[in-house]
N, C-alpha and C positions, 0 to 999 in steps of 0.2 A: 233430866226428863220431867222434873217436878213442875215445869212451866206449862205442861199439857193439862187440859181438862180431863176429867174422868172419861168422857166420851171419846176424846181424841186418843187417849191412851188405849182404850178398848179397841178402837178402829185400828190402831197401830199393831196391837196384838193380832187382830184378825188378818191383817195384810201379811204380816210376817209368817204367821201360822199357815195361811193358805199357800204362800210361796214354798215353805218347807215341805208341806204335804205333797205339793206338786213335784218338787225336786227329789225328795227322799222317799216318798210314800208314807202311808199312815203308820205302818209298823215301825219304821225307822225314824219317826219324828217323835220326840219326847217333850213333855212339858219343860224339862230342864233345857233341852235344845232351843225351844222357843224363847224362854226367858234369857238364855245366854246370848242369843242374837240381839236382844233388846237391852242387855246389860241391866236386867231387873231380877228380882228374886221370885222364887216360886210363890211366895206369899202374895205378891202382886197379881200373879196369874189367878190364884185361887180366890182373890177378891171378886173376880168376875165370873168364874166358872168352877164347877165342882170337879171336873175331870176333862181329859182330852176329848172324850166323846161329845161333851157339851159344846166345845168350841167348834168342832167339826160340824155339828148340827147347825150352829149359828151361821157358819160360812155357807153351808148348803142352803139354808133358808134365805139368806141375803142374796145369794146367786139366783134363786128362783124368783124372788121379788124383782130383781133387776131385769130378768127375762120378760116379766109380765108388764113392765112399765112402758 
């Protein structure tokens, strides 16, 4: 996965996290679960976000922006 740019890796995290939140719900989706799906470490996740709430907020904000385009 090192061939991806930072932005591409971030987008991949967001896509996988959004899918897992939809499939499992917020409470049943963990940072570990997200990173496991991507075969990455939690350290990689925390490079972009402080916690699970921050990635949810970004997914939400991106969704709202898409709705207004």
